[in-house]
PDB file of N, CA, C and O in Angstrom:
ATOM      1  N   MET A   1     118.006  88.052  87.911  1.00  0.00           N
ATOM      2  CA  MET A   1     117.403  87.377  89.049  1.00  0.00           C
ATOM      3  C   MET A   1     115.883  87.565  88.960  1.00  0.00           C
ATOM      4  O   MET A   1     115.399  88.681  88.771  1.00  0.00           O
ATOM      5  N   ASP A   2     115.149  86.480  89.097  1.00  0.00           N
ATOM      6  CA  ASP A   2     113.698  86.504  89.021  1.00  0.00           C
ATOM      7  C   ASP A   2     113.115  86.612  90.432  1.00  0.00           C
ATOM      8  O   ASP A   2     112.836  85.601  91.077  1.00  0.00           O
ATOM      9  N   VAL A   3     112.936  87.836  90.899  1.00  0.00           N
ATOM     10  CA  VAL A   3     112.431  88.080  92.249  1.00  0.00           C
ATOM     11  C   VAL A   3     111.001  87.561  92.381  1.00  0.00           C
ATOM     12  O   VAL A   3     110.602  87.117  93.457  1.00  0.00           O
ATOM     13  N   GLY A   4     110.231  87.614  91.299  1.00  0.00           N
ATOM     14  CA  GLY A   4     108.853  87.145  91.326  1.00  0.00           C
ATOM     15  C   GLY A   4     108.746  85.667  91.692  1.00  0.00           C
ATOM     16  O   GLY A   4     107.819  85.263  92.395  1.00  0.00           O
ATOM     17  N   PHE A   5     109.694  84.865  91.216  1.00  0.00           N
ATOM     18  CA  PHE A   5     109.705  83.444  91.544  1.00  0.00           C
ATOM     19  C   PHE A   5     109.901  83.239  93.041  1.00  0.00           C
ATOM     20  O   PHE A   5     109.174  82.466  93.665  1.00  0.00           O
ATOM     21  N   TYR A   6     110.883  83.933  93.620  1.00  0.00           N
ATOM     22  CA  TYR A   6     111.148  83.816  95.052  1.00  0.00           C
ATOM     23  C   TYR A   6     109.986  84.383  95.868  1.00  0.00           C
ATOM     24  O   TYR A   6     109.638  83.844  96.919  1.00  0.00           O
ATOM     25  N   LEU A   7     109.398  85.455  95.386  1.00  0.00           N
ATOM     26  CA  LEU A   7     108.247  86.054  96.055  1.00  0.00           C
ATOM     27  C   LEU A   7     107.089  85.060  96.107  1.00  0.00           C
ATOM     28  O   LEU A   7     106.436  84.913  97.139  1.00  0.00           O
ATOM     29  N   GLY A   8     106.841  84.385  94.995  1.00  0.00           N
ATOM     30  CA  GLY A   8     105.767  83.383  94.948  1.00  0.00           C
ATOM     31  C   GLY A   8     106.015  82.213  95.872  1.00  0.00           C
ATOM     32  O   GLY A   8     105.105  81.753  96.561  1.00  0.00           O
ATOM     33  N   GLU A   9     107.266  81.723  95.890  1.00  0.00           N
ATOM     34  CA  GLU A   9     107.603  80.608  96.791  1.00  0.00           C
ATOM     35  C   GLU A   9     107.385  80.985  98.247  1.00  0.00           C
ATOM     36  O   GLU A   9     106.771  80.237  99.008  1.00  0.00           O
ATOM     37  N   LEU A  10     107.892  82.146  98.625  1.00  0.00           N
ATOM     38  CA  LEU A  10     107.775  82.590 100.015  1.00  0.00           C
ATOM     39  C   LEU A  10     106.323  82.886 100.379  1.00  0.00           C
ATOM     40  O   LEU A  10     105.906  82.639 101.510  1.00  0.00           O
ATOM     41  N   LEU A  11     105.561  83.406  99.443  1.00  0.00           N
ATOM     42  CA  LEU A  11     104.145  83.674  99.685  1.00  0.00           C
ATOM     43  C   LEU A  11     103.387  82.375  99.938  1.00  0.00           C
ATOM     44  O   LEU A  11     102.514  82.332 100.804  1.00  0.00           O
ATOM     45  N   MET A  12     103.703  81.326  99.205  1.00  0.00           N
ATOM     46  CA  MET A  12     103.048  80.036  99.418  1.00  0.00           C
ATOM     47  C   MET A  12     103.428  79.443 100.773  1.00  0.00           C
ATOM     48  O   MET A  12     102.607  78.788 101.415  1.00  0.00           O
ATOM     49  N   GLN A  13     104.659  79.668 101.208  1.00  0.00           N
ATOM     50  CA  GLN A  13     105.123  79.108 102.479  1.00  0.00           C
ATOM     51  C   GLN A  13     104.596  79.881 103.683  1.00  0.00           C
ATOM     52  O   GLN A  13     104.166  79.275 104.664  1.00  0.00           O
ATOM     53  N   GLN A  14     104.624  81.207 103.620  1.00  0.00           N
ATOM     54  CA  GLN A  14     104.313  82.021 104.795  1.00  0.00           C
ATOM     55  C   GLN A  14     102.946  82.706 104.760  1.00  0.00           C
ATOM     56  O   GLN A  14     102.443  83.130 105.801  1.00  0.00           O
ATOM     57  N   GLY A  15     102.342  82.818 103.580  1.00  0.00           N
ATOM     58  CA  GLY A  15     101.039  83.450 103.494  1.00  0.00           C
ATOM     59  C   GLY A  15     101.080  84.950 103.310  1.00  0.00           C
ATOM     60  O   GLY A  15     100.081  85.544 102.905  1.00  0.00           O
ATOM     61  N   GLU A  16     102.203  85.577 103.595  1.00  0.00           N
ATOM     62  CA  GLU A  16     102.381  87.010 103.335  1.00  0.00           C
ATOM     63  C   GLU A  16     103.855  87.320 103.191  1.00  0.00           C
ATOM     64  O   GLU A  16     104.705  86.697 103.828  1.00  0.00           O
ATOM     65  N   VAL A  17     104.145  88.295 102.340  1.00  0.00           N
ATOM     66  CA  VAL A  17     105.537  88.686 102.074  1.00  0.00           C
ATOM     67  C   VAL A  17     105.592  90.200 101.944  1.00  0.00           C
ATOM     68  O   VAL A  17     104.805  90.803 101.214  1.00  0.00           O
ATOM     69  N   SER A  18     106.522  90.798 102.651  1.00  0.00           N
ATOM     70  CA  SER A  18     106.716  92.235 102.583  1.00  0.00           C
ATOM     71  C   SER A  18     107.839  92.558 101.599  1.00  0.00           C
ATOM     72  O   SER A  18     108.879  91.900 101.587  1.00  0.00           O
ATOM     73  N   VAL A  19     107.614  93.582 100.775  1.00  0.00           N
ATOM     74  CA  VAL A  19     108.647  94.087  99.871  1.00  0.00           C
ATOM     75  C   VAL A  19     108.969  95.495 100.365  1.00  0.00           C
ATOM     76  O   VAL A  19     108.201  96.427 100.125  1.00  0.00           O
ATOM     77  N   PRO A  20     110.100  95.655 101.056  1.00  0.00           N
ATOM     78  CA  PRO A  20     110.435  96.950 101.665  1.00  0.00           C
ATOM     79  C   PRO A  20     110.380  98.097 100.654  1.00  0.00           C
ATOM     80  O   PRO A  20     110.921  98.007  99.552  1.00  0.00           O
ATOM     81  N   GLY A  21     109.715  99.172 101.061  1.00  0.00           N
ATOM     82  CA  GLY A  21     109.591 100.346 100.222  1.00  0.00           C
ATOM     83  C   GLY A  21     108.488 100.249  99.177  1.00  0.00           C
ATOM     84  O   GLY A  21     108.233 101.220  98.466  1.00  0.00           O
ATOM     85  N   LEU A  22     107.831  99.102  99.070  1.00  0.00           N
ATOM     86  CA  LEU A  22     106.786  98.908  98.068  1.00  0.00           C
ATOM     87  C   LEU A  22     105.443  98.575  98.705  1.00  0.00           C
ATOM     88  O   LEU A  22     104.431  99.190  98.369  1.00  0.00           O
ATOM     89  N   GLY A  23     105.422  97.619  99.610  1.00  0.00           N
ATOM     90  CA  GLY A  23     104.195  97.167 100.250  1.00  0.00           C
ATOM     91  C   GLY A  23     104.308  95.689 100.579  1.00  0.00           C
ATOM     92  O   GLY A  23     105.412  95.153 100.686  1.00  0.00           O
ATOM     93  N   TYR A  24     103.166  95.027 100.740  1.00  0.00           N
ATOM     94  CA  TYR A  24     103.243  93.597 101.018  1.00  0.00           C
ATOM     95  C   TYR A  24     102.133  92.830 100.309  1.00  0.00           C
ATOM     96  O   TYR A  24     101.062  93.364 100.022  1.00  0.00           O
ATOM     97  N   PHE A  25     102.424  91.554 100.037  1.00  0.00           N
ATOM     98  CA  PHE A  25     101.500  90.642  99.393  1.00  0.00           C
ATOM     99  C   PHE A  25     100.931  89.704 100.445  1.00  0.00           C
ATOM    100  O   PHE A  25     101.644  89.265 101.347  1.00  0.00           O
ATOM    101  N   VAL A  26      99.640  89.397 100.326  1.00  0.00           N
ATOM    102  CA  VAL A  26      98.968  88.491 101.251  1.00  0.00           C
ATOM    103  C   VAL A  26      98.240  87.437 100.424  1.00  0.00           C
ATOM    104  O   VAL A  26      97.605  87.752  99.417  1.00  0.00           O
ATOM    105  N   GLN A  27      98.339  86.196 100.855  1.00  0.00           N
ATOM    106  CA  GLN A  27      97.632  85.111 100.196  1.00  0.00           C
ATOM    107  C   GLN A  27      96.272  84.937 100.880  1.00  0.00           C
ATOM    108  O   GLN A  27      96.201  84.722 102.090  1.00  0.00           O
ATOM    109  N   VAL A  28      95.201  85.033 100.095  1.00  0.00           N
ATOM    110  CA  VAL A  28      93.842  84.950 100.621  1.00  0.00           C
ATOM    111  C   VAL A  28      93.159  83.723 100.031  1.00  0.00           C
ATOM    112  O   VAL A  28      93.238  83.477  98.827  1.00  0.00           O
ATOM    113  N   ARG A  29      92.486  82.954 100.888  1.00  0.00           N
ATOM    114  CA  ARG A  29      91.767  81.767 100.422  1.00  0.00           C
ATOM    115  C   ARG A  29      90.374  82.178  99.983  1.00  0.00           C
ATOM    116  O   ARG A  29      89.624  82.794 100.740  1.00  0.00           O
ATOM    117  N   MET A  30      90.037  81.829  98.747  1.00  0.00           N
ATOM    118  CA  MET A  30      88.729  82.130  98.188  1.00  0.00           C
ATOM    119  C   MET A  30      87.867  80.871  98.279  1.00  0.00           C
ATOM    120  O   MET A  30      88.350  79.766  98.032  1.00  0.00           O
ATOM    121  N   SER A  31      86.610  81.038  98.629  1.00  0.00           N
ATOM    122  CA  SER A  31      85.702  79.905  98.804  1.00  0.00           C
ATOM    123  C   SER A  31      85.320  79.289  97.459  1.00  0.00           C
ATOM    124  O   SER A  31      85.281  79.963  96.430  1.00  0.00           O
ATOM    125  N   GLY A  32      85.042  77.996  97.502  1.00  0.00           N
ATOM    126  CA  GLY A  32      84.515  77.313  96.333  1.00  0.00           C
ATOM    127  C   GLY A  32      83.053  77.695  96.137  1.00  0.00           C
ATOM    128  O   GLY A  32      82.401  78.172  97.066  1.00  0.00           O
ATOM    129  N   TYR A  33      82.545  77.488  94.940  1.00  0.00           N
ATOM    130  CA  TYR A  33      81.150  77.820  94.677  1.00  0.00           C
ATOM    131  C   TYR A  33      80.603  76.974  93.527  1.00  0.00           C
ATOM    132  O   TYR A  33      81.353  76.359  92.769  1.00  0.00           O
ATOM    133  N   TYR A  34      79.287  76.964  93.423  1.00  0.00           N
ATOM    134  CA  TYR A  34      78.607  76.255  92.345  1.00  0.00           C
ATOM    135  C   TYR A  34      77.941  77.282  91.444  1.00  0.00           C
ATOM    136  O   TYR A  34      77.232  78.164  91.929  1.00  0.00           O
ATOM    137  N   ASN A  35      78.162  77.177  90.123  1.00  0.00           N
ATOM    138  CA  ASN A  35      77.546  78.066  89.153  1.00  0.00           C
ATOM    139  C   ASN A  35      76.340  77.353  88.549  1.00  0.00           C
ATOM    140  O   ASN A  35      76.495  76.381  87.810  1.00  0.00           O
ATOM    141  N   ASP A  36      75.138  77.838  88.865  1.00  0.00           N
ATOM    142  CA  ASP A  36      73.902  77.204  88.385  1.00  0.00           C
ATOM    143  C   ASP A  36      73.788  77.245  86.862  1.00  0.00           C
ATOM    144  O   ASP A  36      73.354  76.270  86.250  1.00  0.00           O
ATOM    145  N   ASN A  37      74.171  78.357  86.250  1.00  0.00           N
ATOM    146  CA  ASN A  37      74.049  78.493  84.796  1.00  0.00           C
ATOM    147  C   ASN A  37      74.931  77.485  84.053  1.00  0.00           C
ATOM    148  O   ASN A  37      74.502  76.885  83.067  1.00  0.00           O
ATOM    149  N   GLU A  38      76.152  77.308  84.527  1.00  0.00           N
ATOM    150  CA  GLU A  38      77.092  76.385  83.886  1.00  0.00           C
ATOM    151  C   GLU A  38      76.981  74.963  84.418  1.00  0.00           C
ATOM    152  O   GLU A  38      77.507  74.020  83.827  1.00  0.00           O
ATOM    153  N   ARG A  39      76.291  74.827  85.538  1.00  0.00           N
ATOM    154  CA  ARG A  39      76.184  73.538  86.232  1.00  0.00           C
ATOM    155  C   ARG A  39      77.573  72.961  86.528  1.00  0.00           C
ATOM    156  O   ARG A  39      77.862  71.793  86.267  1.00  0.00           O
ATOM    157  N   LYS A  40      78.416  73.838  87.084  1.00  0.00           N
ATOM    158  CA  LYS A  40      79.792  73.457  87.414  1.00  0.00           C
ATOM    159  C   LYS A  40      80.114  73.881  88.840  1.00  0.00           C
ATOM    160  O   LYS A  40      79.641  74.903  89.337  1.00  0.00           O
ATOM    161  N   PHE A  41      80.932  73.060  89.474  1.00  0.00           N
ATOM    162  CA  PHE A  41      81.455  73.384  90.803  1.00  0.00           C
ATOM    163  C   PHE A  41      82.871  73.914  90.626  1.00  0.00           C
ATOM    164  O   PHE A  41      83.690  73.289  89.952  1.00  0.00           O
ATOM    165  N   TYR A  42      83.159  75.051  91.220  1.00  0.00           N
ATOM    166  CA  TYR A  42      84.502  75.627  91.192  1.00  0.00           C
ATOM    167  C   TYR A  42      85.105  75.481  92.581  1.00  0.00           C
ATOM    168  O   TYR A  42      84.547  75.995  93.551  1.00  0.00           O
ATOM    169  N   PRO A  43      86.235  74.789  92.695  1.00  0.00           N
ATOM    170  CA  PRO A  43      86.831  74.523  94.012  1.00  0.00           C
ATOM    171  C   PRO A  43      87.452  75.779  94.628  1.00  0.00           C
ATOM    172  O   PRO A  43      87.663  76.777  93.939  1.00  0.00           O
ATOM    173  N   PRO A  44      87.739  75.720  95.919  1.00  0.00           N
ATOM    174  CA  PRO A  44      88.419  76.848  96.564  1.00  0.00           C
ATOM    175  C   PRO A  44      89.818  77.034  95.972  1.00  0.00           C
ATOM    176  O   PRO A  44      90.417  76.091  95.453  1.00  0.00           O
ATOM    177  N   TYR A  45      90.317  78.243  96.058  1.00  0.00           N
ATOM    178  CA  TYR A  45      91.651  78.547  95.520  1.00  0.00           C
ATOM    179  C   TYR A  45      92.256  79.688  96.330  1.00  0.00           C
ATOM    180  O   TYR A  45      91.579  80.319  97.142  1.00  0.00           O
ATOM    181  N   HIS A  46      93.528  79.939  96.097  1.00  0.00           N
ATOM    182  CA  HIS A  46      94.222  81.043  96.765  1.00  0.00           C
ATOM    183  C   HIS A  46      94.470  82.166  95.763  1.00  0.00           C
ATOM    184  O   HIS A  46      94.739  81.931  94.585  1.00  0.00           O
ATOM    185  N   GLN A  47      94.372  83.372  96.261  1.00  0.00           N
ATOM    186  CA  GLN A  47      94.582  84.550  95.431  1.00  0.00           C
ATOM    187  C   GLN A  47      95.533  85.485  96.179  1.00  0.00           C
ATOM    188  O   GLN A  47      95.436  85.628  97.398  1.00  0.00           O
ATOM    189  N   ALA A  48      96.444  86.117  95.454  1.00  0.00           N
ATOM    190  CA  ALA A  48      97.376  87.066  96.065  1.00  0.00           C
ATOM    191  C   ALA A  48      96.773  88.463  95.999  1.00  0.00           C
ATOM    192  O   ALA A  48      96.254  88.884  94.965  1.00  0.00           O
ATOM    193  N   GLN A  49      96.850  89.170  97.117  1.00  0.00           N
ATOM    194  CA  GLN A  49      96.400  90.557  97.163  1.00  0.00           C
ATOM    195  C   GLN A  49      97.575  91.419  97.589  1.00  0.00           C
ATOM    196  O   GLN A  49      98.447  90.972  98.335  1.00  0.00           O
ATOM    197  N   PHE A  50      97.594  92.654  97.114  1.00  0.00           N
ATOM    198  CA  PHE A  50      98.685  93.575  97.412  1.00  0.00           C
ATOM    199  C   PHE A  50      98.160  94.749  98.206  1.00  0.00           C
ATOM    200  O   PHE A  50      97.083  95.273  97.918  1.00  0.00           O
ATOM    201  N   ASP A  51      98.932  95.170  99.221  1.00  0.00           N
ATOM    202  CA  ASP A  51      98.592  96.336 100.033  1.00  0.00           C
ATOM    203  C   ASP A  51      99.794  97.276 100.024  1.00  0.00           C
ATOM    204  O   ASP A  51     100.929  96.845 100.226  1.00  0.00           O
ATOM    205  N   ILE A  52      99.542  98.540  99.794  1.00  0.00           N
ATOM    206  CA  ILE A  52     100.628  99.520  99.692  1.00  0.00           C
ATOM    207  C   ILE A  52     101.282  99.799 101.037  1.00  0.00           C
ATOM    208  O   ILE A  52     102.400 100.313 101.085  1.00  0.00           O
ATOM    209  N   GLN A  53     100.608  99.471 102.123  1.00  0.00           N
ATOM    210  CA  GLN A  53     101.148  99.724 103.459  1.00  0.00           C
ATOM    211  C   GLN A  53     102.528  99.091 103.581  1.00  0.00           C
ATOM    212  O   GLN A  53     102.699  97.905 103.297  1.00  0.00           O
ATOM    213  N   SER A  54     103.495  99.869 103.996  1.00  0.00           N
ATOM    214  CA  SER A  54     104.875  99.394 104.094  1.00  0.00           C
ATOM    215  C   SER A  54     105.141  98.757 105.458  1.00  0.00           C
ATOM    216  O   SER A  54     104.823  99.328 106.501  1.00  0.00           O
ATOM    217  N   ILE A  55     105.724  97.575 105.424  1.00  0.00           N
ATOM    218  CA  ILE A  55     106.121  96.865 106.635  1.00  0.00           C
ATOM    219  C   ILE A  55     107.617  96.566 106.496  1.00  0.00           C
ATOM    220  O   ILE A  55     108.039  95.946 105.520  1.00  0.00           O
ATOM    221  N   ASP A  56     108.402  96.999 107.453  1.00  0.00           N
ATOM    222  CA  ASP A  56     109.845  96.736 107.396  1.00  0.00           C
ATOM    223  C   ASP A  56     110.116  95.296 107.787  1.00  0.00           C
ATOM    224  O   ASP A  56     110.028  94.923 108.957  1.00  0.00           O
ATOM    225  N   ASP A  57     110.447  94.497 106.789  1.00  0.00           N
ATOM    226  CA  ASP A  57     110.705  93.080 106.999  1.00  0.00           C
ATOM    227  C   ASP A  57     111.706  92.633 105.938  1.00  0.00           C
ATOM    228  O   ASP A  57     111.505  92.880 104.749  1.00  0.00           O
ATOM    229  N   ASP A  58     112.769  91.984 106.360  1.00  0.00           N
ATOM    230  CA  ASP A  58     113.810  91.541 105.437  1.00  0.00           C
ATOM    231  C   ASP A  58     113.676  90.072 105.068  1.00  0.00           C
ATOM    232  O   ASP A  58     114.633  89.481 104.569  1.00  0.00           O
ATOM    233  N   ALA A  59     112.520  89.468 105.299  1.00  0.00           N
ATOM    234  CA  ALA A  59     112.342  88.038 105.050  1.00  0.00           C
ATOM    235  C   ALA A  59     112.571  87.683 103.585  1.00  0.00           C
ATOM    236  O   ALA A  59     113.164  86.644 103.296  1.00  0.00           O
ATOM    237  N   LEU A  60     112.116  88.519 102.657  1.00  0.00           N
ATOM    238  CA  LEU A  60     112.294  88.233 101.240  1.00  0.00           C
ATOM    239  C   LEU A  60     113.770  88.264 100.860  1.00  0.00           C
ATOM    240  O   LEU A  60     114.248  87.364 100.170  1.00  0.00           O
ATOM    241  N   ALA A  61     114.488  89.277 101.297  1.00  0.00           N
ATOM    242  CA  ALA A  61     115.915  89.381 100.990  1.00  0.00           C
ATOM    243  C   ALA A  61     116.697  88.214 101.599  1.00  0.00           C
ATOM    244  O   ALA A  61     117.590  87.658 100.960  1.00  0.00           O
ATOM    245  N   GLU A  62     116.359  87.851 102.826  1.00  0.00           N
ATOM    246  CA  GLU A  62     117.027  86.717 103.474  1.00  0.00           C
ATOM    247  C   GLU A  62     116.708  85.405 102.757  1.00  0.00           C
ATOM    248  O   GLU A  62     117.589  84.559 102.605  1.00  0.00           O
ATOM    249  N   TYR A  63     115.472  85.228 102.320  1.00  0.00           N
ATOM    250  CA  TYR A  63     115.064  84.019 101.606  1.00  0.00           C
ATOM    251  C   TYR A  63     115.825  83.892 100.292  1.00  0.00           C
ATOM    252  O   TYR A  63     116.306  82.813  99.946  1.00  0.00           O
ATOM    253  N   ILE A  64     115.933  85.007  99.556  1.00  0.00           N
ATOM    254  CA  ILE A  64     116.664  84.988  98.293  1.00  0.00           C
ATOM    255  C   ILE A  64     118.132  84.679  98.534  1.00  0.00           C
ATOM    256  O   ILE A  64     118.731  83.906  97.787  1.00  0.00           O
ATOM    257  N   ALA A  65     118.718  85.271  99.565  1.00  0.00           N
ATOM    258  CA  ALA A  65     120.131  85.017  99.873  1.00  0.00           C
ATOM    259  C   ALA A  65     120.369  83.548 100.207  1.00  0.00           C
ATOM    260  O   ALA A  65     121.358  82.964  99.763  1.00  0.00           O
ATOM    261  N   VAL A  66     119.476  82.952 100.983  1.00  0.00           N
ATOM    262  CA  VAL A  66     119.613  81.538 101.345  1.00  0.00           C
ATOM    263  C   VAL A  66     119.457  80.659 100.114  1.00  0.00           C
ATOM    264  O   VAL A  66     120.230  79.721  99.920  1.00  0.00           O
ATOM    265  N   LYS A  67     118.461  80.954  99.277  1.00  0.00           N
ATOM    266  CA  LYS A  67     118.215  80.144  98.084  1.00  0.00           C
ATOM    267  C   LYS A  67     119.379  80.229  97.096  1.00  0.00           C
ATOM    268  O   LYS A  67     119.746  79.229  96.479  1.00  0.00           O
ATOM    269  N   LYS A  68     119.952  81.410  96.948  1.00  0.00           N
ATOM    270  CA  LYS A  68     121.044  81.578  95.983  1.00  0.00           C
ATOM    271  C   LYS A  68     122.347  80.949  96.460  1.00  0.00           C
ATOM    272  O   LYS A  68     123.226  80.666  95.647  1.00  0.00           O
ATOM    273  N   THR A  69     122.485  80.727  97.765  1.00  0.00           N
ATOM    274  CA  THR A  69     123.711  80.118  98.281  1.00  0.00           C
ATOM    275  C   THR A  69     123.514  78.662  98.681  1.00  0.00           C
ATOM    276  O   THR A  69     124.451  78.025  99.163  1.00  0.00           O
ATOM    277  N   SER A  70     122.310  78.123  98.488  1.00  0.00           N
ATOM    278  CA  SER A  70     122.061  76.734  98.876  1.00  0.00           C
ATOM    279  C   SER A  70     122.761  75.786  97.906  1.00  0.00           C
ATOM    280  O   SER A  70     122.951  76.129  96.739  1.00  0.00           O
ATOM    281  N   PRO A  71     123.147  74.601  98.371  1.00  0.00           N
ATOM    282  CA  PRO A  71     123.856  73.649  97.506  1.00  0.00           C
ATOM    283  C   PRO A  71     123.049  73.233  96.281  1.00  0.00           C
ATOM    284  O   PRO A  71     123.638  72.881  95.259  1.00  0.00           O
ATOM    285  N   SER A  72     121.725  73.263  96.352  1.00  0.00           N
ATOM    286  CA  SER A  72     120.920  72.855  95.198  1.00  0.00           C
ATOM    287  C   SER A  72     120.998  73.866  94.059  1.00  0.00           C
ATOM    288  O   SER A  72     120.651  73.531  92.926  1.00  0.00           O
ATOM    289  N   HIS A  73     121.444  75.093  94.327  1.00  0.00           N
ATOM    290  CA  HIS A  73     121.560  76.113  93.290  1.00  0.00           C
ATOM    291  C   HIS A  73     123.001  76.333  92.843  1.00  0.00           C
ATOM    292  O   HIS A  73     123.247  77.125  91.933  1.00  0.00           O
ATOM    293  N   ARG A  74     123.939  75.660  93.455  1.00  0.00           N
ATOM    294  CA  ARG A  74     125.339  75.781  93.062  1.00  0.00           C
ATOM    295  C   ARG A  74     125.749  74.576  92.230  1.00  0.00           C
ATOM    296  O   ARG A  74     125.209  73.486  92.414  1.00  0.00           O
ATOM    297  N   PRO A  75     126.697  74.759  91.318  1.00  0.00           N
ATOM    298  CA  PRO A  75     127.165  73.600  90.554  1.00  0.00           C
ATOM    299  C   PRO A  75     127.884  72.609  91.462  1.00  0.00           C
ATOM    300  O   PRO A  75     128.486  72.995  92.463  1.00  0.00           O
ATOM    301  N   ASN A  76     127.817  71.358  91.113  1.00  0.00           N
ATOM    302  CA  ASN A  76     128.434  70.306  91.913  1.00  0.00           C
ATOM    303  C   ASN A  76     129.927  70.235  91.596  1.00  0.00           C
ATOM    304  O   ASN A  76     130.332  69.524  90.677  1.00  0.00           O
ATOM    305  N   ILE A  77     130.727  70.952  92.334  1.00  0.00           N
ATOM    306  CA  ILE A  77     132.175  70.984  92.122  1.00  0.00           C
ATOM    307  C   ILE A  77     132.862  70.453  93.364  1.00  0.00           C
ATOM    308  O   ILE A  77     132.713  71.014  94.450  1.00  0.00           O
ATOM    309  N   LEU A  78     133.611  69.381  93.210  1.00  0.00           N
ATOM    310  CA  LEU A  78     134.335  68.789  94.323  1.00  0.00           C
ATOM    311  C   LEU A  78     135.832  69.007  94.103  1.00  0.00           C
ATOM    312  O   LEU A  78     136.295  68.988  92.963  1.00  0.00           O
ATOM    313  N   PRO A  79     136.585  69.213  95.171  1.00  0.00           N
ATOM    314  CA  PRO A  79     138.028  69.314  95.024  1.00  0.00           C
ATOM    315  C   PRO A  79     138.590  68.023  94.422  1.00  0.00           C
ATOM    316  O   PRO A  79     138.051  66.937  94.634  1.00  0.00           O
ATOM    317  N   LYS A  80     139.681  68.164  93.669  1.00  0.00           N
ATOM    318  CA  LYS A  80     140.261  67.013  92.973  1.00  0.00           C
ATOM    319  C   LYS A  80     140.724  65.916  93.929  1.00  0.00           C
ATOM    320  O   LYS A  80     140.714  64.743  93.557  1.00  0.00           O
ATOM    321  N   ASN A  81     141.131  66.267  95.149  1.00  0.00           N
ATOM    322  CA  ASN A  81     141.613  65.244  96.069  1.00  0.00           C
ATOM    323  C   ASN A  81     140.469  64.403  96.657  1.00  0.00           C
ATOM    324  O   ASN A  81     140.737  63.388  97.299  1.00  0.00           O
ATOM    325  N   ILE A  82     139.210  64.793  96.458  1.00  0.00           N
ATOM    326  CA  ILE A  82     138.079  64.023  96.971  1.00  0.00           C
ATOM    327  C   ILE A  82     137.549  63.063  95.897  1.00  0.00           C
ATOM    328  O   ILE A  82     136.999  62.009  96.214  1.00  0.00           O
ATOM    329  N   LEU A  83     137.719  63.437  94.635  1.00  0.00           N
ATOM    330  CA  LEU A  83     137.213  62.593  93.558  1.00  0.00           C
ATOM    331  C   LEU A  83     138.035  61.301  93.458  1.00  0.00           C
ATOM    332  O   LEU A  83     139.257  61.330  93.598  1.00  0.00           O
ATOM    333  N   PRO A  84     137.355  60.159  93.214  1.00  0.00           N
ATOM    334  CA  PRO A  84     138.097  58.905  93.031  1.00  0.00           C
ATOM    335  C   PRO A  84     138.908  58.945  91.742  1.00  0.00           C
ATOM    336  O   PRO A  84     138.486  59.517  90.736  1.00  0.00           O
ATOM    337  N   THR A  85     140.077  58.324  91.797  1.00  0.00           N
ATOM    338  CA  THR A  85     140.924  58.311  90.595  1.00  0.00           C
ATOM    339  C   THR A  85     140.968  56.958  89.951  1.00  0.00           C
ATOM    340  O   THR A  85     141.636  56.781  88.932  1.00  0.00           O
TER     341      THR A  85
END
């Protein structure tokens, strides 16, 4: 199971994600800027930051459970009596 993938998805949706017993990740918006030496404009972007402070939150575990049981992640298996013959 790729927890990092689910962590990234949830971080993009909510802006912060707690990993119980480890800490939490926060999405921070970085400002755009112009580099005079390169004569280039760099647009704003988001960066993930980590804080060791522990927050008891089961949102990540619940998100993974929902994603793993959603119909888009299960094979398309229909009972034989529903399929046309």
